[in-house]
N, C-alpha and C positions, 0 to 999 in steps of 0.2 A: 320458485313460484309460490310455495307455501309461506315463505317469509313476506312476500309482497301482499298476500291475502291477510296475513296477521297484521301487517302495518296498516293496511286499508281498514280492517276491522277496528283496530285501536284508534285510528284517526276518526272513524265514524262515531265511536263511543265518546271520544273527546268532544267532537262537534255536538253530539246530542246533549252532553253535560253542559256545554256552553250555551246551547239553545235553551235548556231548562233554566239556567241561571239568569239569562236575559229575560225569559218569560216570568220567572219569579220576581225579578226587579220591576217588571212592568205591572204585574199584579199588585205588588206592594205599593207602587206609586199610585195606582188607580184607587186602591182601598184608602190610602192616606188622603187622597184628594176628596173622596166622598166623605170621609170623617171630618175633614177640615171644613168643607163647604156647608155641612149640615150643623156645625157647632158641636157635634158629638165628641170630637177629639178633645176639646176643652173640658167637656163634662167628664170624660174618662180620666183626663189628667188630674182634675180636681178630686175625683173619687179615689184615685191612686194616692194622691198626696194625703188625703184625709185618713185612709186606711193605714198607710205607712206610719203616720204620726201616732195613730191609736195603738199600733203594735209596738211602738218604741223604736222602730227601725231608724228613724231620723236621729233620735238621741244617741243610739249606738254608733251610727256613722259619724256623728259630731264628735263623740269621744275618740273614735279611731283617728279622725283628723287631728285632734289634739295630740294623740300619741305620735303620729307621723311627724308633726311639726316639732314636737319635743325631741324626738330621736334624730332628726336631720338638722334641727336648728332653724329658728325663724328667719334668720338672715340668709340661710343657705338654700331655702326652698322657694320656688316661684309658685304662683297660683296654678300654672299649667302643670308643673311637676306634681303638685298636691292632687289635682284633678285626675291625672293619669295614674297616680298611686291608689286613690280610693275608689275609682270607677269600677274596676273589676270586683272588688269586695262588695260594693253597693249593689251591683247587679246580681251577684251570686247569693246575696242574703235576703232578697225579696222573697217573702213566703210564697210557697207553691200555690196555696189556696187563693191568694190575691191574684197571682198570675192567671190561674184558671178562671177566676171570676171575670177578669178583664177580657180574656179570650172569649168567654161565653157571651159577654155583652157585645163584643165586636161581631161575633157570628150572628147574633140576633139582629143586630143593626143591618148587617149585610143581607140577611134573608128578607128583610122588610123594605130594603131600599134598592 
C-alpha cells in the first residue's frame, strides 16, 4: 500500500511540474505577444544590439567565429554548424548587467500594460 501511495505522490509531483511548464510556456507566449504588438520587442532588440556592440561583445563573437572556421576548415563547416557552435558561447558571454537592464525594462512594460 505504501508503494502505491509513493507512486501516486510521485505521479502528482510529475503532473504538477508538467502543469507548471505548460503555464510557463503560456505566460511566455502571452508576454511575447504583448511585446510584439506594442513594438516594444523591436525597441528592446535594438537596445540589446546597441549595448552589445558598445561593449565589444559582437567583435569578440566575430573573432570566435573566425577561430572556429579556421580550426574546422572553411569547406568543412556549414552555417548551421557554425551557429550551433557559437550560440552557447554568445549567450553565456552577454554581460549580466545588460541582461538585468532588459529584464527590468520588460517588468516595467508589463506593469504598465
